[in-house]
A tleap script that builds the chain and sets N, CA, C and O, in Angstrom:
source leaprc.protein.ff14SB
mol = sequence {
  NMET ASP ILE TYR VAL CYS ARG MET CYS GLY
  HIE ILE TYR ASP SER ALA LYS GLY GLU ALA
  LYS SER PHE SER ARG ILE LEU CYS ASP SER
  GLY LYS GLY GLN CYS GLU ILE ALA ALA GLU
  GLN LYS THR PRO TYR VAL LYS PRO GLY VAL
  ASP PHE LYS ASP LEU PRO ALA ASP PHE ARG
  CYS PRO VAL CYS GLY TYR PRO LYS SER PHE
  PHE ARG LYS GLN VAL PRO GLU PRO LEU ALA
  ALA LEU ARG THR LEU CSER
}
set mol.1.N position { -24.818 34.105 22.765 }
set mol.1.CA position { -23.620 34.256 21.978 }
set mol.1.C position { -23.866 33.688 20.584 }
set mol.1.O position { -24.689 32.792 20.397 }
set mol.2.N position { -23.146 34.220 19.626 }
set mol.2.CA position { -23.352 33.841 18.232 }
set mol.2.C position { -22.554 32.599 17.854 }
set mol.2.O position { -21.542 32.265 18.470 }
set mol.3.N position { -23.053 31.925 16.813 }
set mol.3.CA position { -22.402 30.744 16.272 }
set mol.3.C position { -22.032 31.044 14.829 }
set mol.3.O position { -22.840 31.576 14.068 }
set mol.4.N position { -20.798 30.697 14.457 }
set mol.4.CA position { -20.316 30.905 13.096 }
set mol.4.C position { -19.923 29.563 12.492 }
set mol.4.O position { -19.395 28.690 13.180 }
set mol.5.N position { -20.190 29.409 11.173 }
set mol.5.CA position { -19.937 28.158 10.477 }
set mol.5.C position { -18.966 28.399 9.321 }
set mol.5.O position { -19.125 29.358 8.565 }
set mol.6.N position { -17.963 27.532 9.183 }
set mol.6.CA position { -17.016 27.611 8.073 }
set mol.6.C position { -17.733 27.173 6.801 }
set mol.6.O position { -18.306 26.085 6.750 }
set mol.7.N position { -17.701 28.015 5.781 }
set mol.7.CA position { -18.373 27.683 4.522 }
set mol.7.C position { -17.639 26.601 3.746 }
set mol.7.O position { -18.222 25.990 2.850 }
set mol.8.N position { -16.392 26.351 4.064 }
set mol.8.CA position { -15.634 25.346 3.322 }
set mol.8.C position { -15.904 23.936 3.856 }
set mol.8.O position { -16.181 23.026 3.075 }
set mol.9.N position { -15.826 23.743 5.181 }
set mol.9.CA position { -15.937 22.387 5.729 }
set mol.9.C position { -17.118 22.184 6.679 }
set mol.9.O position { -17.434 21.048 7.035 }
set mol.10.N position { -17.775 23.276 7.095 }
set mol.10.CA position { -18.917 23.145 7.996 }
set mol.10.C position { -18.571 23.161 9.475 }
set mol.10.O position { -19.450 22.959 10.314 }
set mol.11.N position { -17.303 23.397 9.812 }
set mol.11.CA position { -16.903 23.462 11.222 }
set mol.11.C position { -17.642 24.609 11.908 }
set mol.11.O position { -17.809 25.683 11.330 }
set mol.12.N position { -18.082 24.375 13.140 }
set mol.12.CA position { -18.849 25.370 13.887 }
set mol.12.C position { -17.973 25.990 14.964 }
set mol.12.O position { -17.357 25.286 15.764 }
set mol.13.N position { -17.924 27.341 14.973 }
set mol.13.CA position { -17.251 28.064 16.057 }
set mol.13.C position { -18.339 28.614 16.971 }
set mol.13.O position { -19.120 29.475 16.568 }
set mol.14.N position { -18.384 28.118 18.184 }
set mol.14.CA position { -19.332 28.586 19.195 }
set mol.14.C position { -18.530 29.352 20.236 }
set mol.14.O position { -17.687 28.778 20.924 }
set mol.15.N position { -18.794 30.649 20.351 }
set mol.15.CA position { -18.010 31.479 21.268 }
set mol.15.C position { -18.183 31.053 22.726 }
set mol.15.O position { -17.308 31.324 23.549 }
set mol.16.N position { -19.282 30.399 23.059 }
set mol.16.CA position { -19.481 29.927 24.429 }
set mol.16.C position { -18.524 28.777 24.766 }
set mol.16.O position { -18.160 28.597 25.928 }
set mol.17.N position { -18.116 28.001 23.755 }
set mol.17.CA position { -17.232 26.862 23.968 }
set mol.17.C position { -15.773 27.177 23.659 }
set mol.17.O position { -14.871 26.520 24.180 }
set mol.18.N position { -15.536 28.177 22.816 }
set mol.18.CA position { -14.171 28.471 22.408 }
set mol.18.C position { -13.689 27.468 21.381 }
set mol.18.O position { -14.497 26.789 20.748 }
set mol.19.N position { -12.386 27.370 21.212 }
set mol.19.CA position { -11.804 26.435 20.242 }
set mol.19.C position { -10.667 25.693 20.912 }
set mol.19.O position { -9.682 26.303 21.329 }
set mol.20.N position { -10.796 24.379 21.019 }
set mol.20.CA position { -9.834 23.578 21.767 }
set mol.20.C position { -8.536 23.317 21.022 }
set mol.20.O position { -7.510 23.054 21.649 }
set mol.21.N position { -8.562 23.386 19.698 }
set mol.21.CA position { -7.340 23.102 18.957 }
set mol.21.C position { -7.151 24.112 17.840 }
set mol.21.O position { -8.096 24.769 17.405 }
set mol.22.N position { -5.915 24.221 17.387 }
set mol.22.CA position { -5.619 25.114 16.278 }
set mol.22.C position { -5.374 24.279 15.024 }
set mol.22.O position { -5.224 23.060 15.097 }
set mol.23.N position { -5.338 24.939 13.893 }
set mol.23.CA position { -5.066 24.262 12.639 }
set mol.23.C position { -3.644 23.719 12.655 }
set mol.23.O position { -2.707 24.441 12.998 }
set mol.24.N position { -3.477 22.455 12.286 }
set mol.24.CA position { -2.155 21.834 12.245 }
set mol.24.C position { -1.700 21.719 10.798 }
set mol.24.O position { -2.405 21.167 9.954 }
set mol.25.N position { -0.541 22.234 10.530 }
set mol.25.CA position { 0.006 22.134 9.181 }
set mol.25.C position { 0.695 20.791 9.012 }
set mol.25.O position { 1.328 20.279 9.934 }
set mol.26.N position { 0.560 20.233 7.819 }
set mol.26.CA position { 1.257 18.998 7.489 }
set mol.26.C position { 2.467 19.392 6.652 }
set mol.26.O position { 2.332 19.984 5.580 }
set mol.27.N position { 3.643 19.057 7.153 }
set mol.27.CA position { 4.882 19.412 6.479 }
set mol.27.C position { 5.449 18.176 5.791 }
set mol.27.O position { 5.664 17.145 6.428 }
set mol.28.N position { 5.689 18.286 4.484 }
set mol.28.CA position { 6.216 17.152 3.736 }
set mol.28.C position { 7.545 17.512 3.090 }
set mol.28.O position { 7.733 18.625 2.600 }
set mol.29.N position { 8.446 16.568 3.097 }
set mol.29.CA position { 9.713 16.700 2.413 }
set mol.29.C position { 9.618 15.822 1.168 }
set mol.29.O position { 9.743 14.600 1.245 }
set mol.30.N position { 9.395 16.460 0.021 }
set mol.30.CA position { 9.151 15.698 -1.202 }
set mol.30.C position { 10.357 14.869 -1.624 }
set mol.30.O position { 10.198 13.842 -2.284 }
set mol.31.N position { 11.558 15.296 -1.253 }
set mol.31.CA position { 12.752 14.538 -1.600 }
set mol.31.C position { 12.830 13.212 -0.865 }
set mol.31.O position { 13.278 12.213 -1.428 }
set mol.32.N position { 12.393 13.197 0.395 }
set mol.32.CA position { 12.460 11.983 1.206 }
set mol.32.C position { 11.134 11.231 1.236 }
set mol.32.O position { 11.094 10.064 1.627 }
set mol.33.N position { 10.057 11.883 0.832 }
set mol.33.CA position { 8.747 11.239 0.848 }
set mol.33.C position { 8.181 11.066 2.238 }
set mol.33.O position { 7.347 10.190 2.468 }
set mol.34.N position { 8.632 11.903 3.180 }
set mol.34.CA position { 8.157 11.799 4.559 }
set mol.34.C position { 7.326 13.033 4.907 }
set mol.34.O position { 7.634 14.147 4.482 }
set mol.35.N position { 6.290 12.818 5.672 }
set mol.35.CA position { 5.433 13.920 6.118 }
set mol.35.C position { 5.325 13.879 7.636 }
set mol.35.O position { 5.392 12.812 8.246 }
set mol.36.N position { 5.158 15.042 8.232 }
set mol.36.CA position { 4.938 15.117 9.672 }
set mol.36.C position { 3.955 16.242 9.953 }
set mol.36.O position { 3.869 17.209 9.196 }
set mol.37.N position { 3.224 16.111 11.033 }
set mol.37.CA position { 2.261 17.127 11.439 }
set mol.37.C position { 2.949 18.055 12.428 }
set mol.37.O position { 3.581 17.611 13.387 }
set mol.38.N position { 2.813 19.354 12.175 }
set mol.38.CA position { 3.406 20.335 13.088 }
set mol.38.C position { 2.776 20.171 14.463 }
set mol.38.O position { 1.596 19.836 14.563 }
set mol.39.N position { 3.530 20.398 15.507 }
set mol.39.CA position { 3.056 20.210 16.876 }
set mol.39.C position { 1.873 21.116 17.187 }
set mol.39.O position { 1.890 22.303 16.861 }
set mol.40.N position { 0.847 20.553 17.819 }
set mol.40.CA position { -0.323 21.334 18.217 }
set mol.40.C position { -0.065 22.001 19.562 }
set mol.40.O position { 0.775 21.555 20.344 }
set mol.41.N position { -0.792 23.061 19.811 }
set mol.41.CA position { -0.673 23.753 21.085 }
set mol.41.C position { -1.351 22.935 22.177 }
set mol.41.O position { -2.373 22.294 21.932 }
set mol.42.N position { -0.792 22.957 23.366 }
set mol.42.CA position { -1.363 22.204 24.485 }
set mol.42.C position { -2.463 22.997 25.193 }
set mol.42.O position { -3.360 22.404 25.793 }
set mol.43.N position { -2.404 24.319 25.129 }
set mol.43.CA position { -3.438 25.152 25.752 }
set mol.43.C position { -4.539 25.426 24.734 }
set mol.43.O position { -4.295 25.331 23.531 }
set mol.44.N position { -5.739 25.763 25.187 }
set mol.44.CA position { -6.818 26.048 24.237 }
set mol.44.C position { -6.425 27.172 23.281 }
set mol.44.O position { -5.870 28.190 23.694 }
set mol.45.N position { -6.716 26.975 22.025 }
set mol.45.CA position { -6.403 27.970 21.009 }
set mol.45.C position { -7.214 29.241 21.237 }
set mol.45.O position { -6.676 30.345 21.157 }
set mol.46.N position { -8.498 29.091 21.520 }
set mol.46.CA position { -9.360 30.235 21.848 }
set mol.46.C position { -10.146 29.865 23.102 }
set mol.46.O position { -10.839 28.848 23.131 }
set mol.47.N position { -10.036 30.678 24.114 }
set mol.47.CA position { -10.723 30.395 25.375 }
set mol.47.C position { -12.225 30.633 25.231 }
set mol.47.O position { -12.635 31.467 24.424 }
set mol.48.N position { -13.051 29.921 25.994 }
set mol.48.CA position { -14.496 30.143 25.963 }
set mol.48.C position { -14.834 31.588 26.307 }
set mol.48.O position { -14.188 32.209 27.151 }
set mol.49.N position { -15.865 32.113 25.636 }
set mol.49.CA position { -16.322 33.468 25.892 }
set mol.49.C position { -15.759 34.512 24.944 }
set mol.49.O position { -16.144 35.679 25.022 }
set mol.50.N position { -14.854 34.123 24.048 }
set mol.50.CA position { -14.280 35.075 23.089 }
set mol.50.C position { -15.211 35.177 21.885 }
set mol.50.O position { -15.453 34.185 21.196 }
set mol.51.N position { -15.730 36.371 21.634 }
set mol.51.CA position { -16.644 36.602 20.516 }
set mol.51.C position { -15.886 36.475 19.196 }
set mol.51.O position { -14.680 36.718 19.143 }
set mol.52.N position { -16.585 36.098 18.144 }
set mol.52.CA position { -15.945 35.872 16.847 }
set mol.52.C position { -15.232 37.118 16.335 }
set mol.52.O position { -14.144 37.021 15.767 }
set mol.53.N position { -15.838 38.287 16.533 }
set mol.53.CA position { -15.220 39.530 16.049 }
set mol.53.C position { -13.922 39.845 16.786 }
set mol.53.O position { -13.098 40.611 16.285 }
set mol.54.N position { -13.730 39.266 17.968 }
set mol.54.CA position { -12.525 39.501 18.764 }
set mol.54.C position { -11.407 38.496 18.479 }
set mol.54.O position { -10.328 38.588 19.064 }
set mol.55.N position { -11.660 37.537 17.583 }
set mol.55.CA position { -10.619 36.577 17.222 }
set mol.55.C position { -9.515 37.291 16.458 }
set mol.55.O position { -9.782 38.277 15.771 }
set mol.56.N position { -8.279 36.811 16.563 }
set mol.56.CA position { -7.191 37.458 15.825 }
set mol.56.C position { -7.412 37.370 14.314 }
set mol.56.O position { -8.091 36.464 13.831 }
set mol.57.N position { -6.841 38.306 13.582 }
set mol.57.CA position { -7.012 38.354 12.129 }
set mol.57.C position { -6.447 37.111 11.445 }
set mol.57.O position { -6.906 36.739 10.366 }
set mol.58.N position { -5.454 36.464 12.062 }
set mol.58.CA position { -4.847 35.285 11.448 }
set mol.58.C position { -5.518 33.973 11.882 }
set mol.58.O position { -4.972 32.895 11.647 }
set mol.59.N position { -6.701 34.058 12.515 }
set mol.59.CA position { -7.444 32.860 12.917 }
set mol.59.C position { -7.762 32.014 11.691 }
set mol.59.O position { -8.176 32.536 10.656 }
set mol.60.N position { -7.567 30.717 11.815 }
set mol.60.CA position { -7.879 29.783 10.734 }
set mol.60.C position { -8.765 28.668 11.277 }
set mol.60.O position { -8.698 28.316 12.455 }
set mol.61.N position { -9.587 28.127 10.401 }
set mol.61.CA position { -10.437 26.998 10.763 }
set mol.61.C position { -9.538 25.849 11.210 }
set mol.61.O position { -8.609 25.485 10.489 }
set mol.62.N position { -9.793 25.269 12.389 }
set mol.62.CA position { -8.933 24.184 12.874 }
set mol.62.C position { -9.076 22.890 12.079 }
set mol.62.O position { -8.257 21.983 12.228 }
set mol.63.N position { -10.103 22.791 11.238 }
set mol.63.CA position { -10.311 21.578 10.454 }
set mol.63.C position { -9.682 21.689 9.066 }
set mol.63.O position { -8.893 20.830 8.670 }
set mol.64.N position { -10.031 22.751 8.321 }
set mol.64.CA position { -9.572 22.863 6.934 }
set mol.64.C position { -8.497 23.926 6.714 }
set mol.64.O position { -7.843 23.926 5.671 }
set mol.65.N position { -8.303 24.829 7.672 }
set mol.65.CA position { -7.259 25.836 7.542 }
set mol.65.C position { -7.656 27.094 6.801 }
set mol.65.O position { -6.814 27.964 6.575 }
set mol.66.N position { -8.916 27.214 6.417 }
set mol.66.CA position { -9.341 28.418 5.702 }
set mol.66.C position { -9.435 29.594 6.675 }
set mol.66.O position { -9.675 29.397 7.866 }
set mol.67.N position { -9.245 30.820 6.170 }
set mol.67.CA position { -9.197 31.992 7.052 }
set mol.67.C position { -10.554 32.373 7.641 }
set mol.67.O position { -11.595 31.837 7.263 }
set mol.68.N position { -10.503 33.294 8.555 }
set mol.68.CA position { -11.679 33.798 9.280 }
set mol.68.C position { -12.762 34.302 8.333 }
set mol.68.O position { -13.948 34.208 8.651 }
set mol.69.N position { -12.379 34.831 7.184 }
set mol.69.CA position { -13.341 35.385 6.226 }
set mol.69.C position { -14.269 34.332 5.630 }
set mol.69.O position { -15.285 34.688 5.034 }
set mol.70.N position { -13.949 33.043 5.772 }
set mol.70.CA position { -14.803 31.984 5.242 }
set mol.70.C position { -15.903 31.576 6.212 }
set mol.70.O position { -16.730 30.727 5.878 }
set mol.71.N position { -15.932 32.155 7.394 }
set mol.71.CA position { -16.976 31.848 8.376 }
set mol.71.C position { -18.157 32.798 8.191 }
set mol.71.O position { -17.974 33.982 7.909 }
set mol.72.N position { -19.363 32.270 8.350 }
set mol.72.CA position { -20.583 33.071 8.291 }
set mol.72.C position { -21.413 32.825 9.545 }
set mol.72.O position { -21.458 31.717 10.080 }
set mol.73.N position { -22.057 33.876 9.989 }
set mol.73.CA position { -22.903 33.786 11.177 }
set mol.73.C position { -24.106 32.896 10.884 }
set mol.73.O position { -24.764 33.032 9.852 }
set mol.74.N position { -24.376 31.986 11.809 }
set mol.74.CA position { -25.528 31.104 11.656 }
set mol.74.C position { -26.746 31.824 12.203 }
set mol.74.O position { -26.790 32.201 13.374 }
set mol.75.N position { -27.732 32.010 11.341 }
set mol.75.CA position { -28.950 32.710 11.721 }
set mol.75.C position { -30.034 31.664 11.974 }
set mol.75.O position { -30.316 30.852 11.093 }
set mol.76.N position { -30.641 31.667 13.152 }
set mol.76.CA position { -31.682 30.674 13.430 }
set mol.76.C position { -32.897 30.888 12.534 }
set mol.76.O position { -33.273 32.020 12.229 }
set mol.77.N position { -33.490 29.798 12.128 }
set mol.77.CA position { -34.684 29.873 11.293 }
set mol.77.C position { -35.837 30.371 12.154 }
set mol.77.O position { -36.112 29.782 13.200 }
set mol.78.N position { -36.521 31.442 11.746 }
set mol.78.CA position { -37.536 32.054 12.608 }
set mol.78.C position { -38.734 31.155 12.918 }
set mol.78.O position { -39.345 31.307 13.976 }
set mol.79.N position { -39.081 30.240 12.041 }
set mol.79.CA position { -40.252 29.395 12.271 }
set mol.79.C position { -39.932 28.051 12.901 }
set mol.79.O position { -40.839 27.253 13.140 }
set mol.80.N position { -38.672 27.786 13.172 }
set mol.80.CA position { -38.270 26.487 13.708 }
set mol.80.C position { -38.935 26.201 15.055 }
set mol.80.O position { -39.288 25.054 15.331 }
set mol.81.N position { -39.112 27.211 15.890 }
set mol.81.CA position { -39.728 27.008 17.205 }
set mol.81.C position { -41.223 26.726 17.098 }
set mol.81.O position { -41.806 26.164 18.025 }
set mol.82.N position { -41.844 27.098 16.007 }
set mol.82.CA position { -43.286 26.908 15.842 }
set mol.82.C position { -43.646 25.541 15.254 }
set mol.82.O position { -44.806 25.132 15.305 }
set mol.83.N position { -42.671 24.844 14.703 }
set mol.83.CA position { -42.923 23.543 14.089 }
set mol.83.C position { -43.178 22.497 15.158 }
set mol.83.O position { -42.584 22.525 16.235 }
set mol.84.N position { -44.065 21.582 14.841 }
set mol.84.CA position { -44.336 20.461 15.756 }
set mol.84.C position { -44.246 19.157 14.985 }
set mol.84.O position { -44.450 19.130 13.771 }
set mol.85.N position { -43.946 18.092 15.681 }
set mol.85.CA position { -43.911 16.774 15.051 }
set mol.85.C position { -45.263 16.117 15.244 }
set mol.85.O position { -45.863 16.197 16.316 }
set mol.86.N position { -45.730 15.474 14.200 }
set mol.86.CA position { -47.027 14.783 14.275 }
set mol.86.C position { -46.837 13.327 14.508 }
set mol.86.O position { -47.815 12.584 14.599 }
savepdb mol mol.pdb
quit
């Protein structure tokens, strides 16, 4: 399965693991100076095994809130397996 990385914050979406939480909005009332975090979902936001292309169009990074279009597929370095430590 493929791994995708958010270009804004570096969060990794691994389709084998899914996504345990969704992006939480912080709501502030500037008149009162109070802020609160919107309630998070109790069930997994994305279940394991869901491919990145099958995510809903309104999917957002759970860390920074940027849209799905900011994620890029992580391509393994072809020579990484050939390297050895001395």
